C-alpha positions, 0 to 999 in steps of 0.5 A, a space after each residue: 880569966 874565969 867569972 866568979 860564983 857571984 858574976 855568973 849568978 849575976 849574969 844568969 838573974 840578968 838573963 833571966 830577968 831580962 827574958 821575963 821583961 821582955 816576955 811581959 813587954 810583949 805580953 802588954 804590946 800584943 793585947 793592946 795593939 790587937 785590941 786598941 781601938 782603930 782611927 776612923 777615917 773620915 769620907 773624902 766627898 766628890 764634888 756633885 751638884 744639880 742643874 736647874 732648868 731654864 728661866 721660864 717666860 710666863 706669857 701673859 697679856 699687856 691689857 688689864 691685870 694678870 697673874 698666875 700662881 701655883 700651890 707650893 711654888 712662887 712669892 707667898 708674900 705677893 698674894 696674901 696681904 696679911 701674909 696669911 691665910 687659913 690653915 690648909 692641907 695643901 701647899 699655900 698658892 704663890 705668886 709665879 708671874 704677873 702682868 698690866 695694872 697692880 691696882 685694884 681693879 673690878 672683878 664682876 662676878 669672881 665676887 660670886 666665889 666669895 658669896 659661895 664661899 661665904 654662905 657655906 661658912 655659915 650654912 655648911 654642907 658636905 659633898 653630893 648634899 643637897 641642903 635644906 630647901 628655899 621657897 621663892 617669894 614676891 621678893 625674888 621676883 623683885 630681885 629679877 625686875 631690879 637686876 634686869 634693870 642693871 643689865 645683869 645677868 638673870 633667870 626666870 623666878 616666880 614665887 613658890 618656887 623651890 630649890 635646894 641650896 646646892 641648886 643655889 649655889 649651881 645658879 651662882 656659879 654655873 649660870 651666874 645668876 645675879 636674881 639667884 645670888 640675891 635669893 640666896 643671901 637673903 635667905 643666908 644672912 636676912 638681906 643683902 646688907 648683912 651678907 656684905 658685913 659677913 663677907 667682909 668679916 670672912 675676908 679679914 679672918 682669911 687673910 684676903 684684905 686685897 679683895 673689896 666686896 660691896 654686894 652678892 652679884 659683882 655687878 658694882 664695879 666697887 667689888 674689886 681686887 688686885 689680880 694677885 690678891 685673886 690667887 689665894 681665893 681661887 685656891 680656897 674655892 677649890 680646896 671646899 670639895 662642894 665649889 669644886 664639884 659645882 664649878 667642874 659642871 660643864 652644863 645641866 638642867 634644872 626645874 624652872 629654869 631649864 638647860 644651862 651651860 657654864 659660863 668659864 669658856 676654857 672648862 674641858 680644856 686639858 687639866 682646867 677645873 674651875 673657877 668662875 667668869 665675870 664681865 662688866 661691859 664698862 670693864 671687860 671680861 675676867 675669869 679666875 681659873 684653876 688647872 692640874 698641870 702633869 708634871 712628870 709623874 706629879 702634878 702641880 695645881 695652878 691658879 690664876 686670874 686674867 682680868 679687863 679682857 677685851 672680849 671673851 675670845 681674847 679671855 680664852 686666848 690669854 688664859 690658854 696661853 698663860 696655863 701653857 707658857 706656866 706648864 713649860 716652866 715647871 720641871 722634874 728634877 733628878 736630884 740623885 739615883 741609888 747607887 750615885 758616889 757622893 765620897 769615898 772612904 779610905 782607911 789606914 790598912 788600905 780599905 776603901 768603899 764608896 758613900 752612895 745614894 740608897 735611892 733616887 729621888 727628884 722633885 718637881 721646881 719651877 723655873 730656874 730655881 737653884 739646887 743646892 746639896 749639902 752631904 754629911 757624913 760619919 767617920 768610920 773605922 769598918 761598917 757592913 755594907 748598906 750600912 746608913 752613915 751619911 745623908 745628902 741634903 738638896 734644897 730647891 727654892 722653899 723645899 727640901 729632900 734628903 737621901 740617905 747615904 750608905 756604903 755601897 761594900 763592907 769597909 773591914 778591920 785589919 788583920 792582926 799582923 797589921 796591928 801589930 806592925 803599925 802601932 803609930 796608927 793606933 797609939 
């Protein structure tokens, strides 16, 4: 049957509005899909680890007591009775290894290191500065005869001689002259008793309560410390520019004294920079020492002490063995290299790129200190090549190293056809 006018009109309206609906739908769909935010892809991380070095075996003698530590490494609490010390620019020294007695033992002339630090605390000097001139008196001749009677180390003196503060510090630390130690503290504090009080206060203020000082020379065996508690003393001494300069003097000469040589038997060995010997015939030979050990492109400052060696040669051998074995316990670990892949980004539209280290990174590690790695990254939909999108955090002992992670190639957006044909990925 032919369509009625009403039916024709209805069908025309249906066609027009249907077409309009389709056009409107397409008009809304196309811009919506073309402008919809893209789904972000999280990086798929690759397993990554750093193998630590072998366990160190530090050679320390069985007799007496000994300890060795390094700035920025080891057990800090083991060397600081108060768990503290003066703030310094350097990393605090920690214990790497110890052997022998853990008791406080006679330190002999190592006590003169405390004497120097306490005097310089009360009467500061700058490196290279001579300081005030100090004239000797009849009292200094008494110091000489007293120390000589006690079989202490002495150098000649007479009333009316003139020494600078720096020169007296040389006689204290390099020559180890007991009588001039008394001259120095009498000038600085008025009496040895006043010095002992000042030394006790200084030790307490610097967290060195494991050290006991009863005179300025160390001749009294009641001057005592455990080996481990002497390590931060060595650190403080070597941080003072005047002391560091003086204890590095191998030999020299001085008016009214004559030529002298440093009593440190290993000074001049590779890396050794100080610090002080000490000998009591009823106890043995002691040496507080410091050395810089090269590790790859870095250097590690090591401090140590040997107490109660049966002879000078045994003392030298023990220190050299300790330094050599401790030095082999450090290694420069490569943490990563630039371009190392830590993961991959893969998008729904089949774009792929790698998450890579932006730079080389290494660290000095002690012994078999474990290395942990934590990788974090940002989910992405697109980014330029080289964009920083994450970080790899390496923890080695108490040290943390962060390495930026970047894209090695650009992560591009999809073309319009993919957007139009994958609405489920967009909405």
